[in-house]
C-alpha positions in Angstrom: -9.6 21.2 -16.6 -9.2 21.0 -12.8 -5.5 21.5 -12.5 -5.0 24.0 -15.2 -7.8 26.2 -13.6 -5.2 26.6 -10.8 -2.2 27.3 -12.9 -1.0 26.4 -16.3 1.8 24.0 -15.5 1.8 22.2 -18.8 3.0 24.8 -21.1 3.2 23.8 -24.9 6.2 24.6 -27.1 6.7 23.4 -30.6 10.4 23.0 -31.5 12.9 20.9 -33.4 15.8 18.8 -32.1 18.0 21.8 -32.9 16.3 23.6 -30.0 18.0 21.1 -27.7 21.4 21.9 -29.2 20.8 25.6 -28.7 19.8 25.0 -25.0 22.9 23.1 -24.3 25.2 25.6 -25.9 23.7 28.4 -24.0 23.8 26.6 -20.6 27.5 25.5 -21.3 28.3 29.1 -22.0 26.8 30.1 -18.6 28.8 27.5 -16.7 32.1 28.2 -18.6 35.0 28.3 -16.1 32.6 27.2 -13.3 34.0 24.4 -11.0 32.6 21.1 -12.3 31.7 18.3 -9.8 31.4 14.6 -10.6 27.8 13.6 -9.6 25.7 10.4 -9.5 22.4 12.1 -9.7 21.1 15.6 -9.7 20.6 17.1 -6.3 17.2 18.6 -5.8 16.5 20.8 -2.8 13.4 20.1 -0.5 12.9 16.4 -1.6 12.9 13.5 0.8 15.1 10.6 0.0 16.8 7.5 1.6 19.4 5.1 0.5 19.4 1.3 1.3 22.0 -1.3 0.6 20.8 -4.6 -0.8 22.8 -6.9 1.4 21.8 -10.6 0.9 22.2 -11.0 4.6 19.1 -9.2 4.9 17.2 -11.1 2.2 18.2 -12.8 -1.1 15.5 -11.0 -3.1 15.8 -7.4 -3.8 12.1 -7.1 -3.0 12.6 -8.4 0.6 15.3 -5.8 1.2 13.4 -3.0 -0.2 10.0 -3.9 1.3 8.4 -1.0 3.0 4.7 -0.7 3.8 3.8 0.2 0.3 4.9 -2.8 -1.9 2.8 -5.5 -3.1 3.1 -8.8 -4.9 0.8 -11.2 -6.9 2.4 -14.5 -6.1 5.4 -16.3 -4.7 9.1 -15.8 -5.3 9.6 -14.7 -8.9 6.0 -13.2 -9.3 5.6 -9.5 -10.1 6.4 -7.3 -7.2 5.6 -3.6 -7.5 6.5 -0.5 -5.6 3.9 2.1 -4.7 4.9 5.6 -3.5 2.7 8.4 -2.1 -0.6 6.4 -2.7 0.0 6.3 -6.5 0.3 3.3 -8.7 3.5 1.3 -9.6 3.6 3.1 -13.0 4.0 6.4 -11.2 7.4 5.6 -9.8 10.3 5.9 -12.3 13.2 3.4 -11.9 16.7 4.0 -13.2 19.2 1.2 -13.2 22.9 2.4 -13.5 21.5 5.5 -15.0 19.4 3.9 -17.7 15.5 4.0 -17.5 14.3 0.6 -16.5 10.4 0.8 -16.6 9.2 -1.3 -19.5 7.9 0.5 -22.6 5.0 -2.0 -22.8 3.7 -1.8 -19.2 5.5 1.1 -17.6 6.2 -1.2 -14.7 9.5 -2.2 -13.1 9.3 -5.7 -11.8 11.4 -6.3 -8.6 10.3 -9.9 -8.6 13.0 -11.1 -10.9 15.8 -9.1 -9.2 18.2 -10.7 -6.6 19.8 -8.8 -3.8 23.5 -8.7 -4.9 24.8 -5.7 -3.1 23.0 -2.9 -5.0 22.9 0.6 -3.6 19.3 1.9 -3.9 18.2 5.5 -3.6 14.5 6.2 -3.1 13.4 9.8 -3.9 9.8 10.8 -3.0 7.7 13.2 -4.9 7.3 14.5 -8.4 10.5 14.9 -10.3 9.7 14.7 -14.1 12.0 17.7 -14.5 15.0 15.6 -13.9 13.9 12.0 -14.5 11.1 12.4 -17.1 8.2 10.1 -17.7 6.8 8.3 -14.7 8.5 10.2 -12.0 5.1 11.4 -10.7 5.2 10.1 -7.1 8.8 9.0 -6.8 12.0 7.8 -8.3 14.2 4.8 -7.6 17.9 4.9 -8.6 19.6 1.4 -8.5 23.4 1.2 -8.8 25.2 -2.2 -9.1 28.1 -2.6 -6.8 30.5 -5.5 -6.7 32.6 -6.3 -3.5 34.9 -9.4 -3.6 33.5 -12.3 -1.6 31.2 -15.2 -1.6 27.6 -15.6 0.0 25.8 -18.9 0.4 22.3 -19.2 1.7 19.7 -22.0 2.2 16.2 -22.1 3.8 12.5 -22.8 3.6 10.9 -23.9 0.4 14.1 -25.6 -0.7 15.6 -22.2 -1.3 19.2 -22.1 -2.4 21.2 -19.0 -3.1 25.0 -18.5 -4.0 26.8 -15.3 -5.0 30.5 -15.4 -6.0 32.6 -12.2 -6.8 36.2 -13.4 -7.4 37.2 -9.9 -8.3 35.8 -6.3 -8.0 34.7 -6.3 -11.6 32.7 -9.6 -11.9 30.0 -11.3 -9.8 27.8 -14.4 -10.5 24.6 -15.2 -8.4 22.2 -18.0 -8.8 19.0 -18.8 -6.8 16.5 -21.7 -6.8 13.2 -22.1 -4.9 11.0 -25.1 -5.2 8.0 -23.4 -3.5 4.5 -24.3 -2.6 1.9 -22.5 -4.6 0.5 -19.5 -3.0 -2.9 -20.1 -4.7 -5.4 -21.2 -2.1 -7.0 -23.7 -4.5 -4.0 -26.1 -5.2 -0.9 -27.4 -3.5 1.5 -28.0 -6.5 5.1 -26.9 -6.5 6.1 -23.8 -8.4 9.8 -23.8 -9.3 11.7 -20.5 -9.5 15.2 -20.2 -10.8 17.3 -17.1 -11.4 20.8 -16.7 -12.7 22.5 -13.2 -12.8 26.0 -12.0 -13.9 27.3 -8.5 -13.3 30.4 -6.8 -14.8 31.7 -3.4 -13.6 34.7 -1.8 -15.3 36.5 1.5 -14.7 38.3 2.6 -18.0 40.0 5.9 -17.8 37.2 8.3 -16.8 34.5 5.9 -17.8 32.5 3.4 -15.8 31.1 0.3 -17.8 28.2 -1.6 -16.1 26.6 -4.7 -17.5 23.9 -6.8 -15.8 22.4 -10.0 -17.3 19.5 -12.2 -15.8 18.0 -15.4 -17.0 15.1 -16.8 -15.0 12.2 -19.2 -15.0 9.1 -18.8 -12.8 6.3 -21.4 -12.3 2.9 -20.0 -11.5 -0.8 -20.9 -11.5 -4.1 -19.9 -13.1 -3.3 -19.4 -16.7 -5.1 -20.2 -20.0 -4.5 -23.3 -22.1 -4.8 -23.6 -25.9 -8.5 -24.7 -25.6 -9.2 -21.6 -23.3 -9.5 -23.8 -20.3 -7.7 -22.7 -17.0 -4.6 -24.5 -15.9 -2.1 -24.5 -13.1 0.7 -25.8 -15.4 2.1 -22.3 -16.1 5.7 -21.0 -16.6 7.3 -17.7 -17.4 10.7 -17.8 -19.1 12.6 -14.6 -19.4 15.8 -12.9 -19.8 16.9 -9.3 -19.4 20.0 -7.2 -19.5 21.2 -3.6 -18.7 24.3 -2.0 -20.2 25.4 1.4 -19.2 28.5 3.6 -19.8 28.8 6.6 -17.6 31.3 9.5 -17.0 31.1 12.9 -15.5 29.1 14.3 -18.4 27.1 11.7 -20.1 25.3 8.4 -19.7 24.6 6.0 -22.7 23.1 2.6 -22.5 20.3 0.1 -23.1 17.8 -2.0 -21.1 16.3 -5.1 -22.7 13.6 -7.5 -21.4 12.1 -10.6 -23.1 9.5 -12.9 -21.6 7.7 -16.0 -22.8 4.6 -17.5 -21.1 3.7 -21.3 -21.4 0.8 -23.4 -20.4 2.4 -26.8 -20.5 4.1 -26.9 -23.9 1.8 -24.3 -25.4 3.3 -20.8 -25.7 0.3 -18.6 -24.9 2.1 -15.2 -25.1 5.4 -13.4 -25.5 6.7 -9.9 -25.6 10.1 -8.2 -25.9 10.9 -4.5 -25.1 14.1 -2.4 -25.1 15.1 1.2 -24.3 18.1 2.9 -25.8 19.0 5.9 -23.8 21.4 8.9 -23.9 21.8 11.7 -21.5 24.4 14.5 -21.8 24.7 17.1 -19.0 26.6 18.6 -16.2 26.2 20.0 -12.7 28.3 22.9 -11.7 28.8 25.4 -8.9 28.5 28.9 -10.2 29.3 30.1 -6.7 29.2 28.8 -3.1 25.4 29.6 -3.0 24.4 28.8 -6.5 24.3 25.3 -8.3 23.0 24.6 -11.7 22.4 21.2 -13.4 21.3 21.0 -17.0 21.3 18.5 -19.8 19.4 16.9 -22.7 18.3 13.2 -23.0 16.8 11.0 -25.7 15.5 7.5 -25.8 14.2 5.0 -28.4 11.7 2.6 -27.0 10.6 -0.6 -28.8 7.8 -3.1 -27.8 7.5 -6.3 -29.8 4.8 -9.0 -29.6 3.1 -11.3 -32.0 0.6 -8.5 -32.7 3.3 -6.2 -34.2 6.5 -4.2 -33.7 6.0 -0.7 -32.1 8.5 2.0 -31.4 8.9 5.6 -30.6 11.5 8.3 -29.8 11.5 10.7 -26.9 13.8 13.6 -26.2 13.9 16.4 -23.8 16.0 19.2 -22.2 16.1 20.1 -18.6 17.5 22.8 -16.2 17.6 22.6 -12.5 18.8 25.5 -10.2 19.6 25.3 -6.4 20.1 28.4 -4.6 21.1 28.9 -0.8 20.5 32.4 0.4 18.1 33.2 3.3 16.7 29.7 2.7 17.5 27.0 0.1 15.5 27.3 -3.1 15.0 25.1 -6.2 13.6 25.7 -9.5 13.5 23.5 -12.5 11.9 22.8 -15.9 11.8 20.3 -18.7 10.7 20.6 -22.3 10.2 17.7 -24.5 8.5 16.3 -27.5 4.8 15.5 -27.4 4.0 17.7 -24.5 6.4 16.1 -22.1 7.0 19.2 -20.1 7.3 19.8 -16.4 8.0 22.5 -13.8 9.1 22.2 -10.2 9.7 24.7 -7.4 11.0 23.9 -3.8 12.2 25.7 -0.7 13.9 24.5 2.5 14.6 26.4 5.8 16.1 24.3 8.5 13.7 21.3 9.1 10.9 23.0 7.1 10.5 22.1 3.3 8.0 22.7 0.6 7.9 21.5 -3.0 5.4 21.9 -5.8 5.9 20.2 -9.2 4.0 18.8 -12.1 4.9 15.6 -13.8 3.8 13.3 -16.6 3.6 9.8 -17.6 3.4 9.0 -21.4 1.1 6.2 -22.5 2.9 2.9 -22.9 3.3 1.3 -26.4 0.9 -1.4 -25.3 -1.7 1.1 -24.0 -1.5 2.8 -27.4 -1.4 -0.1 -29.8 -3.1 -3.0 -28.0 -3.1 -6.6 -29.2 -5.8 -9.2 -30.2 -7.4 -8.7 -26.7 -7.0 -4.9 -26.3 -8.0 -2.4 -29.0 -5.6 0.3 -29.9 -6.2 3.9 -28.9 -3.6 6.1 -30.6 -5.3 9.2 -29.2 -4.2 8.6 -25.7 -2.6 11.6 -24.1 0.1 11.6 -21.4 -1.1 11.4 -17.8 -0.5 14.7 -16.1 0.0 15.3 -12.4 0.8 18.0 -9.9 2.2 17.2 -6.5 2.3 19.3 -3.4 4.3 18.4 -0.3 5.0 20.3 2.8 6.7 19.1 5.9 8.8 19.8 8.9 11.5 17.2 9.8 10.0 13.9 10.4 6.4 15.0 9.3 5.2 15.6 5.8 1.8 16.2 4.2 1.4 15.4 0.4 -1.2 15.7 -2.2 -1.2 14.6 -5.8 -3.8 15.6 -8.5 -4.0 13.7 -11.7 -5.5 14.6 -15.0 -5.9 12.7 -18.2 -5.5 9.5 -16.0 -5.0 6.4 -18.2 -7.3 3.5 -16.9 -8.1 0.1 -18.4 -11.7 -0.7 -19.4 -12.2 -4.5 -19.6 -13.8 -6.2 -22.5 -17.2 -7.9 -22.4 -20.3 -8.6 -24.4 -23.7 -7.2 -25.2 -26.8 -9.0 -26.2 -28.3 -7.6 -29.4 -32.0 -8.2 -30.0 -33.1 -8.2 -33.7 -36.8 -7.9 -34.6 -38.0 -9.1 -38.0 -41.6 -9.3 -39.4 -43.2 -11.9 -41.6 -45.6 -11.1 -44.4 -48.4 -10.8 -42.0 -46.7 -8.5 -39.8 -45.9 -10.9 -37.0 -42.8 -9.9 -35.1 -40.1 -12.4 -34.5 -37.1 -11.6 -32.2 -33.6 -13.2 -32.2 -30.9 -12.5 -29.7 -27.2 -12.5 -30.6 -24.1 -11.8 -28.5 -21.6 -9.3 -29.6 -18.2 -9.3 -28.0 -15.9 -6.2 -27.6 -12.3 -5.9 -26.5 -10.8 -4.1 -23.7 -9.3 -0.6 -24.2 -7.3 2.0 -22.5 -8.8 5.6 -22.1 -8.0 9.0 -20.6 -10.7 8.9 -18.0 -10.3 12.3 -16.2 -9.0 13.3 -12.8 -8.5 11.8 -9.4 -6.6 12.8 -6.2 -4.5 11.1 -3.7 -3.3 12.7 -0.4 -1.9 11.7 2.9 0.4 12.2 5.9 3.7 10.5 6.6 5.7 10.4 9.9 9.1 8.8 10.1 11.7 9.1 12.9 14.6 7.4 14.5 14.7 7.0 18.3 18.2 5.7 18.9 18.1 2.2 17.4 14.3 2.3 16.9 12.6 3.3 13.6 9.0 4.3 13.3 7.3 5.1 10.0 3.4 5.7 10.0 1.4 6.7 7.0 -2.1 7.6 6.2 -3.2 7.7 2.6 -6.5 8.7 1.1 -6.9 7.4 -2.4 -9.1 5.2 -4.6 -6.1 3.4 -6.2 -6.2 -0.3 -6.0 -4.1 -2.2 -3.4 -3.0 1.0 -1.7 -3.5 0.7 2.1 -5.2 3.6 4.0 -3.0 2.9 7.1 0.4 1.5 7.1 3.3 1.2 9.5 6.9 0.0 9.7 8.4 -0.4 13.1 12.1 -1.5 13.4 14.8 -2.2 15.9 18.4 -2.6 14.9 21.0 -3.1 17.6 24.6 -4.3 17.8 26.4 -5.8 20.8 30.0 -6.2 19.8 30.1 -8.8 17.0 26.4 -9.6 17.4 23.7 -7.7 15.5 19.9 -8.1 16.1 17.1 -6.6 14.0 13.4 -6.9 14.3 11.0 -5.3 11.8 7.1 -5.1 11.9 5.2 -4.1 8.8 1.4 -3.6 8.4 -1.1 -2.5 5.9 -4.7 -1.8 7.1 -7.9 -1.1 5.0 -6.3 -1.9 1.5 -8.3 -0.5 -1.4 -10.1 -3.4 -3.2 -9.2 -4.5 -6.8 -10.3 -2.4 -9.8 -12.6 -4.8 -11.4 -13.7 -7.6 -8.9 -14.2 -5.2 -6.0 -13.1 -8.0 -3.7 -12.3 -7.1 0.0 -8.6 -7.3 0.7 -7.4 -8.5 4.2 -5.1 -6.6 6.3 -1.5 -7.6 6.1 1.0 -8.0 9.0 4.5 -9.3 9.0 7.1 -9.7 11.8 10.6 -10.5 10.8 13.7 -11.3 12.8 17.4 -11.2 11.9 20.7 -12.1 13.7 24.2 -11.7 12.3 27.4 -12.8 13.9 30.6 -11.2 12.6 34.0 -12.9 13.0 37.4 -11.3 12.8 38.3 -12.9 9.5 35.3 -11.0 7.7 33.0 -13.9 7.9 29.3 -13.3 8.7 26.9 -15.9 9.8 23.2 -14.9 9.7 19.7 -16.3 10.4 16.6 -14.6 9.2 13.0 -15.5 9.9 10.2 -13.9 7.8 6.7 -14.0 9.0 7.7 -15.0 12.4 4.1 -15.5 13.5 3.2 -17.7 10.5 0.3 -15.5 9.5 -1.5 -16.6 6.3 -3.8 -14.1 4.8 -5.3 -13.5 1.4 -3.0 -10.7 -0.1 -5.0 -10.7 -3.4 -8.2 -12.7 -4.3 -7.1 -16.3 -4.6 -3.5 -15.7 -3.3 -2.4 -16.3 0.2 0.7 -14.9 1.8 3.8 -17.0 2.5 4.0 -18.8 5.8 7.0 -18.6 8.1 10.3 -18.7 6.1 13.7 -19.3 7.7 17.1 -18.7 5.9 20.6 -19.4 7.0 23.3 -17.4 5.4 27.3 -17.4 5.3 29.2 -14.5 3.8 32.9 -14.1 3.4 34.4 -10.9 2.1 37.9 -10.4 0.8 
């Protein structure tokens, strides 16, 4: 095996749950009398990260606020919107919301399409970090934290979009959005309604923080299947989801739940429901001024329910992460878990120079394992394994990721079977029948992705350039984000240009994908009484290109927003 010929990163240990108890007891003994620090996430040396605030003044959907050069969407507002990091797939970025894993057990995706921008704090961490964040943290990790700030925001704009967010206190916020949008399908012009209603609760009780987030949405889309297997544009997704998390200095416990129903007219063509119950217990302490240790155990119960059955599983693991600051900064970490969910990581940092090497994994989803009426089960699927290398100096980084046991989808199809029979005189007669077979997921072997990333601020100008060499679908070979953000007293102006060139064609249709370019403009006027008035124009040049086969990009969109903070 290609990766293991270099170094055996995926060590195998057989143990019981008592092993984890032992690990925790030993680590707590090590850190006894050490000075504890309250933390939001484990600090890892030599790993690039950035934090953005999802201010609705900059876009009412979370996707528009996040949107770097490596995001993609398959439709209009409300459609699936995915995030690709380091040239890998959406499933290779782990997302945590308020400390709880949010990637769906059925698909391993996190869909930003049904998320509204309501003031979240979002930290994006690049690179392999399964040591701390477990499955899916192969190319990156996104940490979303719900914040509530008293105030009201009202927005209206193109496509009959309406947005209102009200936070009468610092513990409750209600947000609603409606868009009666034109179809992005290039073969019809019907309207596709999107509605989204969200409620957030944040409480501080003694040393505990309780965060609750509930969303109910409807999304109209096109090109679905009716009961008679004909294609229709009368399609609707109706869903709800919630996230509940309780955190303090030493533990996180909570639940993520998602339910979606799909309709063609009045006919319900499909539905699924999934949930993750999660517990993490751990600590981060300073053993000295130069030595920091983080450790813990985590466990989750995943459930995926469809008409085809109820599937679930348990996952658990223990991790240790050490940061040392001597002649240079060092990091070493490892994770052990059930079903070969193990990982190692090493990093070092000296001034602007950094290097990190780590392996990671993604366990097969419950859908990939069990299938449905269209997809055959494959209970022998192994976790995807990857090893990532990244070296950089300041604003420049070079990365390479090697994947083993990659999980890929093989579509269903048909074969013609010729049967030859002979009569009494020996004369042959042939008949042809068609045999159909389902799709299936397989461990297909190894592939690589590598590239170079440059990102730097020049005063109020931001430049991000990226080259990626990969065979993964929809990932651009060349991408760029250029931005300018400048304030003049109470006036703020921002201009952002995003581009994707030479995008990798789709996996199955092989269709050529057009280059994408988007120029956006924003202006905010701030008044003395904490009132902001903003105008935002997306796709200033009104470019319409085919983002995916059959789907065009949005034309020019204009939004006006008023915000009052208390």
